[in-house]
C-alpha positions as CSV (number, residue, x, y, z in Angstrom):
1,M,0.0,0.0,0.0
2,P,1.3,3.4,-0.8
3,G,2.2,5.5,2.1
4,I,2.9,2.6,4.6
5,Y,6.3,1.9,5.5
6,R,7.5,-1.3,7.3
7,H,10.8,-1.3,9.1
8,V,12.9,-4.3,8.0
9,P,15.8,-5.1,10.5
10,P,19.1,-5.5,8.9
11,E,20.5,-8.9,8.4
12,P,22.7,-10.1,11.3
13,D,26.4,-9.9,10.7
14,P,27.9,-13.5,10.9
15,Q,31.2,-12.1,12.4
16,E,29.4,-10.4,15.4
17,P,28.5,-12.6,18.5
18,R,24.9,-13.4,18.9
19,L,23.7,-12.0,22.2
20,P,21.4,-14.1,24.3
21,G,18.5,-12.8,26.1
22,P,18.9,-10.7,29.2
23,T,19.6,-12.2,32.7
24,R,18.7,-9.8,35.5
25,P,21.4,-9.6,38.1
26,D,21.0,-8.8,41.7
27,R,23.5,-5.8,41.3
28,I,25.7,-4.2,38.7
29,S,28.7,-2.1,39.6
30,I,30.5,-0.1,36.8
31,W,33.6,2.1,37.2
32,P,35.8,4.0,34.9
33,V,39.3,2.5,34.5
34,E,40.8,4.6,31.9
35,V,39.5,7.3,29.6
36,D,36.3,5.8,28.0
37,R,37.1,2.3,29.4
38,Y,35.2,0.6,32.2
39,G,35.3,-2.3,34.5
40,I,32.0,-4.1,35.3
41,D,30.9,-6.6,38.1
42,V,27.6,-8.3,37.8
43,L,26.5,-10.1,41.1
44,F,23.9,-12.8,41.4
45,H,22.7,-14.7,44.4
46,G,21.6,-18.2,45.1
47,D,21.6,-21.5,42.9
48,A,19.9,-19.8,40.1
49,G,22.3,-17.0,40.3
50,R,25.2,-19.4,40.2
51,R,23.9,-20.9,37.0
52,R,23.2,-17.5,35.5
53,A,26.7,-16.3,36.3
54,R,28.4,-19.3,34.8
55,T,26.3,-19.0,31.6
56,I,27.0,-15.3,31.2
57,R,30.9,-15.9,31.8
58,R,30.9,-18.7,29.2
59,Q,28.9,-16.7,26.7
60,L,31.2,-13.4,27.2
61,D,34.3,-15.7,26.6
62,E,32.8,-17.1,23.5
63,A,32.1,-13.6,22.3
64,G,35.8,-12.7,23.0
65,V,35.0,-10.5,26.0
66,G,37.2,-12.0,28.7
67,A,35.4,-12.4,31.8
68,T,36.2,-14.1,35.3
69,L,33.8,-15.6,37.7
70,R,34.3,-15.7,41.5
71,Q,32.2,-16.9,44.4
72,E,31.5,-14.4,47.1
73,P,30.4,-15.0,50.7
74,V,26.8,-15.6,51.4
75,D,26.1,-17.6,48.2
76,A,26.9,-14.9,45.7
77,W,28.5,-15.1,42.4
78,V,30.4,-12.2,40.6
79,V,31.1,-12.1,36.8
80,R,33.8,-9.4,36.2
81,F,34.8,-8.1,32.9
82,G,36.8,-5.1,31.4
83,P,38.3,-2.8,31.0
84,V,36.1,-2.4,28.1
85,S,35.1,0.6,25.8
86,R,32.0,2.3,26.4
87,E,30.4,0.8,23.4
88,V,31.3,-2.8,24.4
89,M,30.1,-2.2,28.0
90,L,26.7,-1.1,26.6
91,D,26.4,-4.0,24.2
92,V,27.3,-6.5,27.0
93,L,24.9,-4.9,29.4
94,G,22.2,-4.7,26.9
95,G,22.7,-8.2,25.4
96,Y,23.9,-10.4,28.1
97,V,23.1,-8.9,31.4
98,W,20.1,-6.5,31.4
């Protein structure tokens, strides 16, 4: 029909990592490390949080974003990554974490 436009999303780039659906953390900490580079901690609690944290760390590693996983006291798990650029930080938070 004339006058009706439909947005067609671009084809995914096969070179870019596929981002999974979001996984809501219990806490996110972001701090500047250098100019336009950031470190990020994502904290989860409990058994479900442990599974989420392991999954996110694995997915970040597979996407080329190095991440570590550590256990905190009181049954908490932290995924730490960075320093990364602002763009990578936003992509990871939007695609993996939030």
